[in-house]
N, C-alpha and C positions, 0 to 999 in steps of 0.2 A: 504493500500500500504506500510505503514511503517513496518507492520508485515512481508511482503514479503522481504523487504530489510534486516531486522534483520535475517530472516530465511536464506537468501543467504549468509550473512556474517558468520553465524554459520556454514553452510556447508563448506564454503571456509576455515575457520579456522581449521575445522576438517581434511580437505585434507592436509593442511600444516603440522599439527601434524603427520598425518599418513605418509606424505612424509619423515619426519625425521626418522620415524621408518623404512621405506623402505630403507633409506640410511644406517642405522645401520645394517640391515639384509644383505644388499649387501656387506657392508664392511666385515662382519664376513664370508660371503660366499667366497669372494675373498681371505681372509686370509687362509681359509681352502683349497682353490684351490692351493695356493702357497705351503702349507705344503704337499699336495698330490703330487705336482710336485717334491718336494724335496724327499719325500718318494719313489717315482718312481725311482728317480736317485739312491738312496741307493739300491733299489730292483734290478735295472739293474746291479749294481756292484755285488750283491749277486748271480744273475742268471748266472754269468760267471761260477760259480760252480754249476753244474747240481744237486747236492745233496740238498735235503731239510734240513734246519737247524732250530733250535729253534729261532734263531735271525731273520731268514727270515720269519718265521711264525708270530713273534711279529710285524715285519714291515707290513706284510699283514693285521694283526688285526688292527693296527693303521690306515692303509689306509682305511679299512672298516669303522672304527669309524668316520674318517674325511668325507668319502663319505656320510655316514648317516647324518652327520651334514649338509652337503650341501643340501641333499634332504629335511631335516626338514626345512631348510631356504627357499627352493622353496615353500614348503607347506604353510609356514607362509606368504610369499609374495603373494601367490595366494589368501589366505584368506583375506588379506588386500585389494587387488585389487577387489575381489568379493564385499566387503563392499563398496568400492568406486564406483563401477559400479552400485550397487543397489541405493546408495545415489544419484548419478548423474541421474539415470533414474527417481527416485521419484521427484527430483528437476525440471527436464525438464517437467515432467507431470504437476506439480503444476504451473510452469511458463507458460506453454501452456494454462492452464485453466484461469490464470490471464490475459494473453494476449487476449484470446477470450472475456473475460469480458470487457476489455478495448476497444476492437474493437466495441463491441455491444454498449457500452456507447457512444463512439465517433460517431458511425453511427447515434445514436439517436440525438446527438447534431447537427450533420450536417443536418439531416432532419428538425429539429426545426429551424436551421439557414436559411435553404432554404425557409421555410414558412414565415420567418420574415426578409428577406434580403432587402426588400424595405426600404430606408431611411425614406420615408414618414411614414411607420408603426412605426418606432422607435420614430419619433417626436410625433405622435399621442399618443404613449404609455407614453411619458413624459408629454404631455399636458393634458392627461386625469387624472393626479394626483389631489388629493383633495387639496393639499397645496404644498408649496415650499419644505418642509421637505421630503414629499413623492416623489416629483419629483427628489430631490437630491439623495435619496436612490435608486430610479429606475435607475438613471444615473450610480451610482456606480455599481449596479448589472450588467448592460449591459457591463461595462468595465471589471469587474471581470469575467464575463461569457466568454468574448472573450479571456482573458488571460488564463483562465482554459482550454479552448478548444485548445489553442496553446500548453500548457504544456502536455495535453493528447497526442497530436500528437508526441511530442518529446519523451514522455515516451514509447509510442508504438514502436518507432524506436529503443530506447535503449534496450527495452525488447527483440526485435527481435535479436539484436546483442548479447545480453547475452545468449539467447537460442542457437544461432549458436556456441558460444564459448563453452558452456556446451556440445553440441553435438560433437564438435571436441575433447574435453577432454574425452568424453565417448568412442569415437572410439580409441583414443590413449591408454586408459586403457585396452580396449579389446585386442588391438594388443600386449600390454605388457603381458597380461595374457596368450595369445596364445604362445608367445615366452617362457614364464616360463614353461608352460605345456610341450612344446617340450624339453626344457632343463632338466626338471625332468625325462622325459622318457629316455633321453640319459644317465643321471646319474644313473638311476635305472638299465639300461642294464649293465653299467660298474660295478655297485655294485654286480650284479648277477655273472658276470665273476670273480670278486675278491673272492666272496664266493666259487665259484668252485675251484679256486686255493687254497683257505684256506682249503677246504675239502681234496684235494690231499695232501697238506702239512701235515695235521693232520694224514691221513692214513699212510703216509710214516714214520712219526716220531713215531707213535705207534709201529712200528716194531723195534724201537731202544730204548726200555724202559731202558735197562741196562745202555746205554750211557747217557740217560737223568738223571737217578738217580745218576750216578757218577758225572755228571756236577753239579747237585744240591748240592751234598755234598761238592764239591770244592768251590761252591759259599758260602755255609754256613761257611766253613773254613776261607775264605777270610774275611767275615763279622766279624767273631770272632777276627781275627788278628787286624782289624781296630778298633774294639771296645776296645781291649786290649790296643792299643796305645793311644786311647782317654782317657781311664781310667788313664793311666800314666800321661797324661797332666793335667787332672783334679786333680789328687793327688798332683802333684808338684805345681800347681798353686793355691791350696786352703789351708786354715788354719782355725782353730776354731776362730770364730769372738769374742766370749766372753766365759767365763766359762759356760759350759752347753749349749752353742749355737751350731748352725749347721755350717757345713763348707760351703765355697763358694769361688769363684774366688777372689784372692787378686789382685786388679787392681790399677794402677796408675791413677791420674786424666785424663791423656791423653787417657788411655785405656777405662775409664768410658765414655769419650766423644765419642769415636769411637763406643762403644757398643750402646750408645743412638742413634747415627745417623743411625746405621744399623737397629735398631728396628723401627725407623721412616720410613725406606724405605721398609718395608715388602710389598710384592706385586709389587715392582718396581725395584728389583735388576736385573742387566744384566745377561744374561745366561753365564754359565761357558765355553761355546763354541760359536764361531761366529754364527753357524747355526746347528740345530739338531732336532731330533724327539725323544720324550720320549717313550721308549719301555719297561720300567719296572717302575711301580709306587710304591710309598711309602706304607708301612704297610703290613698287612696280607691279602693275596688273593689267589684264587685257581690257581694252576699251569695250564698253557694252555693245557697241554697234560695229565699230571698225575692228574686226576680230584679228586682223594682221598687225594692228597697231598696239604698242605697249604704252600705257600711261604711267608717267612717273609723278608721284605726288609727294611733296615734302611735308605735308600735313594732312588734315582732314577737312572736309566740307560738312557743315552742320546746317541742315535745312530747318528753318523756323518760321514763325508767323510775322506778318507785316507789322512794322513798328517795334520789333524786338531790339533790345539793347545788348551790346557786347559788354562782358564783365571780366574784370581781372580774376584770374584763377588763384592768385596768391599775392601777398604783399610784395611791393617792388617799387621801381622808379622808372618813369617814362624816359626811354633813351631816344626814340625817334617818333615823329609824327610827320607823315609825308603822303603825297599823292602818287598814284600809280596810273599810268596811261592805260585806260580800258579796265582799270581795277579799282577805281574810287580811292578812298583814303585807307591808310594803314597805321597801326600803332604798334610799337615794339617796346615791351617792358623788360627791364633787366632785374633778375633776382639772383644776385651774386654772380656765379659763372653760368647761370642759366638765362635763356631768353624765351619769352613767349610772344607770339606774333598774331595780331588780330587784323585781318584785312577785309576789304569789300564793305567799308563803312561809308555812309553818305555824309555824316557829320561826326565831329569828334569833340568830346567834352574835357579833354586834358591837353597838356602841352609838355614839351620836353623839359625834364628836370622835376616834374611833379612827383611827389610821393603818393602812391596809391595803396589801398588796402584790398583784401580779399573781397570779391563780389562788387567792388566799386564799378559803376558804369563808366565805360570809356567812350561810347558813342552809339549812334543808331545804325543798324545794319541796312544796307541798300536793298530796296525792293524793285525788281524789274517787272513793272506792271504789263509790259508787252509780252512777257513770258509767264503768264499765269500767276502773277504776283510772287515770282520766285524770290525768296529771301534767304540768302546763304551767307554764313560767316565762315571765312577761311581761317583756320587756326593751326598754328605750328608751335612746336617746342624744340629748342636747341640747347645743347650743352656745349658752350663755346662754338666750335665749327662742326659739331656732330649733330645730325638730324635725329630726332627721337620720335617714336610713334605716340602721338597724344592719347590714343585709346588706352594705352597701358598706364597712363598717369591719371586719367579722369575716373571718378567714382562711377560705379555701375548700379 
C-alpha cells in the first residue's frame, strides 16, 4: 500500500511540473496573440492604401510567423495534455485494481468475523491457550485484527474518493484538449488566409522589380551615411592607448560606469518605441521578393503607429543629430563605449551634448502617408566599431 501512495505522489508531482509548463506555453501564446492584434492594427492602416507594398508584405510575414508560433504552442499543449490523460488513465486503472484487492481482502475478513462473532468463541479461543503468554498474545491479535479491519474500511472509502477525483481530473483534461484542438483548427484557417494574402502581395510586388531595386539602393545609401557618422564619432572619441597599442573609446569614469551598466542589462533594455513589431532583422538575409539579392542590415526596423515617438533605451549623451538624404533625421546616443542609433525621424527633441535618461523621447518617427501610413524606426546598437544585433539587447 505504501508503494501505491508513493506512486500517486509521483504522478501528482509530475502534473504540477507539467502545469507550470502549460502556464508558460499559455503565456507565450497570449503574448503572440497581442502582437498579432497589434500587427493587424498596422495592416489595417496599410490597407487604406489598396496598393501592395514591401512594408505591408513584411507585416504579413511577421503575422504569419506569430500565427505559426501560436499553432506550435497549441501542439505543445496538446502533447502535454495527451501525456497527462495517459498518466491519469494508467493511475485510475492501477487504483481500481488496488481497490478491488482491498475489497476482496475486506470481504474475507468480514466472512471470518461472521464465523467468529460469538463472544463465547472468543473467550474459548483465549482459554484454550497453553499458558498466560499465549493467551496475552491471542488477546493482542484479536485487538489488532479489529483495528486493521476498521483501517481497511477507511482506506477503501479514501481510495474511492481518490479515484473519483482522478476521474474528474481526467474529464477536465479531455475537455481542455478538445478546446485546444478547436483553437488550433481556427488558427490554422487564419494562417491559410494570411498565406493567401502573402501570395497576392508577392505576385503584385514582383511586377514592380525596378521600384524595389531602387528602394534597396536608397536603403543601402542611408546605411552608409549612418555608418559614416558613426565612424566620425569613433574617430573623435578614440586615441592610441599606448605606443603601439590599439585605439579605443576615451571615457571618463562616469562614462565607464554607464557602459558597464548597459552591458549588464543586455536582454533587458526597453524598446526604443512604446509598442512595435520588428519587420527587418539584423544581419544578412534574403530579400523577401528579390530572392537572388542579399540584404545587409546593420540594425532592425520597428514598425509602429503614426505619431509614435523614439525613446532612449538607456541613459546616455547625444553625440550627433543630423539629416540623412532620403532618410529624414537621425540621433546617435553615446553610452560609454556603446552607441545607439535612432533614424527615420521627422523631428527631433534633443541636441548634441544633451544628457538623456532611459525612455526619454528623442523625436517623432516619420510616417509615409503615401505608403499606407508606414511608420518605421530604424534602430542600431554599436560597441565602438562593432555592429550588434539589437534583438539580443531588447527585452522580450
